[in-house]
C-alpha positions in Angstrom: 153.3 153.8 71.6 153.7 153.7 76.0 151.8 155.3 78.4 153.1 159.6 78.4 153.7 160.9 81.3 153.3 164.6 80.5 152.6 165.6 76.6 155.4 163.7 74.9 157.5 162.4 78.1 157.5 159.1 78.8 160.0 159.3 81.8 161.0 161.3 84.2 164.4 161.5 83.1 162.8 162.8 80.2 161.6 165.6 81.8 164.5 166.3 84.2 166.5 166.8 80.9 164.3 169.7 80.4 163.0 171.1 83.7 166.2 170.0 85.9 168.1 173.4 84.5 170.8 173.7 87.0 171.8 170.7 84.0 171.5 173.1 81.1 174.3 175.8 81.8 177.9 174.9 82.5 178.9 175.9 86.1 175.6 177.1 87.6 177.2 178.2 91.0 179.2 180.8 89.5 175.5 182.2 88.7 174.7 182.3 92.7 177.9 184.0 93.3 177.3 186.7 90.4 173.6 187.4 92.0 175.1 187.8 95.8 178.6 190.0 94.4 175.5 192.6 92.8 173.7 192.3 95.5 176.2 193.3 97.7 177.0 196.3 95.8 173.6 197.6 95.7 173.3 197.4 99.0 176.2 199.7 99.3 175.5 201.9 96.9 171.9 202.6 97.5 169.1 203.4 100.4 167.5 200.1 101.6 165.6 198.7 104.2 166.1 195.2 105.0 163.5 192.3 106.6 160.7 194.1 107.0 158.2 191.9 107.9 154.7 192.0 106.1 153.6 188.7 108.0 153.7 186.7 110.9 156.2 184.4 110.0 159.9 184.8 109.8 160.2 184.2 106.1 157.6 187.1 105.4 159.5 189.6 104.7 160.7 192.2 102.2 163.7 194.4 101.1 163.2 197.9 100.2 165.2 199.8 98.0 163.3 203.6 97.6 164.2 205.9 94.7 162.4 209.3 96.3 158.8 210.4 97.2 156.1 209.6 94.7 158.0 206.9 93.3 156.3 204.2 91.1 157.2 200.9 93.1 158.1 197.1 91.2 158.1 194.4 93.4 160.1 191.8 92.5 159.4 188.0 93.2 162.4 185.3 93.0 162.4 182.2 91.5 164.7 178.8 92.7 162.3 176.5 92.0 160.3 177.4 95.1 162.5 175.2 97.4 165.5 177.2 97.6 167.5 180.9 97.5 165.8 184.2 99.7 164.8 187.5 98.3 168.0 188.6 99.7 169.9 187.0 97.0 168.0 189.4 94.3 168.7 192.9 95.7 170.3 193.4 92.7 167.0 194.1 90.7 166.9 197.3 92.4 170.2 198.6 90.2 168.3 199.5 87.0 164.8 200.8 88.4 166.0 202.9 91.0 168.5 205.0 88.8 165.5 205.7 86.6 163.5 207.0 90.1 161.7 203.7 90.5 161.5 201.8 94.0 162.0 198.4 94.2 160.5 195.9 96.5 162.4 191.9 97.0 160.0 189.9 98.6 160.4 186.5 100.6 159.0 183.5 101.2 158.6 180.8 103.0 160.0 177.5 101.0 158.8 174.0 100.4 158.4 171.6 101.8 158.1 173.7 105.0 155.3 175.2 103.5 153.1 173.8 100.3 152.4 175.6 97.0 149.3 177.0 97.9 151.4 178.6 101.0 153.8 180.7 99.3 151.1 182.0 96.6 149.1 183.2 100.0 152.1 184.9 100.9 152.8 186.7 97.4 149.6 188.1 97.5 149.9 189.3 101.1 153.2 190.9 99.7 151.5 192.8 97.7 148.6 193.7 99.5 151.4 195.3 102.0 153.0 196.8 99.5 150.1 198.4 98.6 149.1 199.5 102.1 152.6 200.9 103.0 154.2 202.1 99.7 153.7 205.7 101.3 156.3 204.9 104.1 159.2 204.4 102.1 158.2 207.1 99.1 156.0 205.3 96.9 152.9 205.8 95.0 150.7 203.0 95.8 148.5 203.8 92.6 152.0 202.6 90.6 152.7 199.4 91.6 154.0 196.8 89.2 155.4 193.2 89.4 158.1 191.0 87.7 159.4 187.9 88.7 161.6 184.9 87.2 161.2 181.3 86.9 159.3 180.2 90.1 158.9 183.8 90.5 157.1 184.1 87.5 155.0 181.6 88.6 154.2 183.6 91.5 153.4 186.9 90.0 151.1 185.3 87.0 149.4 184.0 90.0 149.0 187.0 91.2 146.8 187.7 87.7 144.0 185.8 89.4 143.7 187.1 92.8 140.4 188.7 94.6 141.6 191.8 95.3 138.5 193.2 96.6 137.1 190.0 98.4 140.1 188.2 100.1 142.0 192.0 100.8 139.4 194.8 100.5 141.5 196.5 98.7 141.0 197.8 94.8 141.0 195.0 92.0 142.7 197.4 90.3 146.2 197.5 92.4 148.8 196.0 89.9 149.4 197.8 86.9 151.5 195.4 85.2 153.0 192.5 85.3 156.2 190.7 83.5 157.0 187.1 84.1 160.3 186.1 82.8 161.1 182.6 82.2 158.2 181.6 83.9 156.2 178.2 84.7 152.3 178.7 84.0 151.7 174.5 83.7 152.7 173.1 86.7 151.5 169.4 85.9 154.6 168.2 84.5 156.3 168.7 88.2 154.8 165.3 89.9 157.1 163.4 87.9 160.1 165.2 88.4 163.2 165.4 90.6 161.3 168.0 91.8 158.7 166.2 93.5 160.6 165.4 96.7 160.7 169.0 97.4 157.4 170.4 96.3 155.3 167.2 97.0 152.7 168.8 95.2 149.3 167.1 95.1 146.9 167.5 92.0 144.3 169.8 93.5 147.6 171.9 94.3 148.7 171.8 90.7 145.1 172.3 89.7 144.5 175.3 91.6 148.1 177.1 91.2 148.5 176.8 87.4 148.2 179.6 86.0 147.3 178.7 82.1 144.0 177.6 83.9 143.0 180.6 85.3 143.4 182.8 82.9 141.4 186.2 84.5 138.2 187.6 82.4 139.9 191.1 83.2 143.7 191.9 84.2 146.9 194.4 83.5 149.0 194.5 80.7 151.2 191.3 80.9 154.8 191.2 79.0 156.5 187.7 78.8 159.9 187.4 78.3 162.3 184.2 78.6 165.6 183.5 77.2 166.6 182.7 73.1 168.9 179.8 74.9 166.2 178.5 77.2 165.4 174.8 77.5 162.1 174.4 74.6 160.0 173.2 77.7 160.6 176.7 79.0 159.9 178.0 75.8 156.8 176.3 75.3 155.3 177.4 78.4 156.1 181.0 78.0 154.7 181.2 74.5 151.4 178.6 75.5 150.8 180.9 78.5 150.9 184.1 76.0 148.5 182.7 73.4 145.7 181.4 76.5 146.2 185.2 77.8 145.9 186.7 73.9 142.7 184.5 73.3 141.1 185.8 76.4 141.4 189.4 74.8 143.9 190.4 77.2 146.8 193.1 76.5 149.7 190.9 76.3 153.3 191.2 74.6 156.6 188.8 74.2 160.2 189.3 74.8 162.9 187.3 73.7 166.4 188.0 74.9 169.0 187.7 72.6 171.6 185.0 73.6 170.3 184.5 77.5 169.7 181.6 79.3 167.8 180.7 82.5 170.0 182.4 84.1 172.0 185.0 82.6 169.0 186.6 82.0 167.9 188.6 85.1 171.2 190.7 84.8 169.3 192.9 82.7 168.5 194.5 86.2 171.6 196.0 86.5 171.2 198.5 83.4 168.1 200.3 83.1 169.1 200.6 79.4 169.0 196.7 79.1 166.3 195.0 76.5 165.0 193.7 79.6 164.9 196.5 81.8 164.0 199.1 79.4 160.9 197.0 78.4 159.9 196.9 82.0 160.2 200.2 82.6 158.6 201.1 79.4 155.3 198.5 80.3 155.6 201.0 83.9 155.2 204.1 81.5 158.8 204.9 83.0 160.4 206.3 80.0 
């Protein structure tokens, strides 16, 4: 047996066949167009506040979709493999939650290689801290903050779970009440060997610091791990192994496997509060 780069993968080509997600579906650009179209539709129909800053740099802002006074808040962290896309493209995720009286906050963050993975994680944590401190300004309830993220956003959402809210932000340890990670990435070890490395420029220290599977907390809010039935096998494995590690620590967690969904269309469930994805998240939040 030759030298393996990661697990049973001996070459970059083998890893890219799993982790170059644009190759796993036909006409991947159609999904980008769909996201943009649906997000524009949501902004045409729903109250919103765009580009509200939460930090000192231009990339550090959130888009807010209020849902009335005292509303629970769902913070959404977008994907794009940490080097592409913006929060503005994902305004459509507000539709299902807002129709059920849940305010949605879509975060934006700076992208690799302009910043490091450490900085993107820091910005995501800072965004949630800002939401806690400012929720009442848009009618949200700071004591009912929940977070969901997809793909790279699933990774960033999982990293929130090891945040030292009291020590680093002076906030209650339990500011996040539940977390949903959708098609997430929980072990960063394969990425230095993939086509993504020129963009991500990961060091091994960064891989260790920012792999959620290596940072299972002792205590945590409940976790829902969701992924599509038609995801690449490595995406499924990453989710299943993270959930197994989570539950082995005695923490509350569950899985949601979405039939017929791939890595890109899995998030269209946010458009309908009755969809399997959105309804599961709402139940996880205690919203019926």
